[in-house]
Structure formats: structure tokens, C-alpha cells
N, C-alpha and C positions, 0 to 999 in steps of 0.2 A: 105383274102387279095388276090387281083387279081395280075396277072403277071406284070402289069405296075407299080403298087406300089412297088412290090418287087425289080424290077430293079432300081427304083428311090432310094430306101433305100440302095441298094448296092453302088450307086454313091455318097451318102451323105458324107462318110468319105473323099473321094477324093476332093469333093467340099469344105469341111471344111478345109482341109489341104491347098488348094489353097488360100482361104480367109485369113488364118493365115499367110501364106507366103507373101501375098500382104501387109498386114498391118505391119508385123514385118520386112520385108526385102526390098521389091520393093519400097514402098511408101517413107520410109525414105531415101533411096538411091537417088531417083529422087529429093527429096527436097534438099539434100546435093549437087547434081550436079547443080541444079538451083542456089543455093547460091554461089557456086564456080564460076559459069559463071558470075553472077552479080558482084562478087568481082573483077574478072579479067577485066570487062568492066569499073570499076571505078578506076583502077590503074592510078596514076599520078606521076609526078616528085616529088622527095624528100620523097616518101613513103618508110618506112623501111619494107623490106619483107624477108621472108624465103622461099627458094626454096624446092622442093621435095627431092633434093639431100642434103639438110642441109646447103646450102650456105646462109649466112646472108649478106645483102647489102642494099644500098640506090639506088632507081631508079634514073638514070641520064637522061634517054630518053625512051619514049614509042612510039613504032611503031604499025602497024596493028597486026602483028603476033609475034613480038619480043619485048624484054625489055632489055635495057642496064643497068647493075647494077654496081655501084661503090662499090667495096669490100674493097679497101684500097687506100691510096694515090697513084695516078697514075696507078691504076689497075682497068680496066673496063672489064666486061664480058657481052657478048650478049647472052641471053638465050631465049627460047621459052616462050611465055606468059603462056602457060598451065602448065609450070613447077613451077610457083609461087604457093606455097601451102597456105601461110597465110601472113597477113599484121601485123607487129609488132606494128607500130605506123603510123598513117596517117599524111600526110603533113599538117602543119598549114596553115590555110587559112586567 
């Protein structure tokens, strides 16, 4: 075995670890980020949402960077769009 092959064989475990990390951690995280970004772009009035802080509410108004949630009668809260973690029920069309 020549020295070039030996050094390549020494790097194989590191390369293998990087490939495993990519497919088990990096790739799924990117996919989840893209899905969350798509969900945020599709938010509209009357969607029932849950925020990352656990607040449940109905969207009363959508702006560029913020969303106004109606959480109770006469109670509205303006939050950042990024803090919406999921949609419970989409608005009827």
C-alpha cells in the first residue's frame, strides 16, 4: 500500500461520519425549515394557530412580519410571524 492510499484510508471514517450526519441531521432540518417557511407564507385570516409559546388563537390580521391573533373575546395579540409553530385548522374557503 502506497502512502497516498494510507492517508485516504485514514480519512474514510471522518468522511463517513460527515455523510451520516448530513443524512440524519442536516438534510431533515433543512426540509423542516422549508416546510415551516412555506406554512408561514400561506397564513391567512381565520386560520387557527398555535404559537411557539403555546398560545392558541385565530388569526385576525396578517401583515408582512406580524400576525394579529384573537385569543378571546375582545383580546387581540400581535406576534411575530416566525413564532407561529403550527396551524390547527385552516380557514374554510
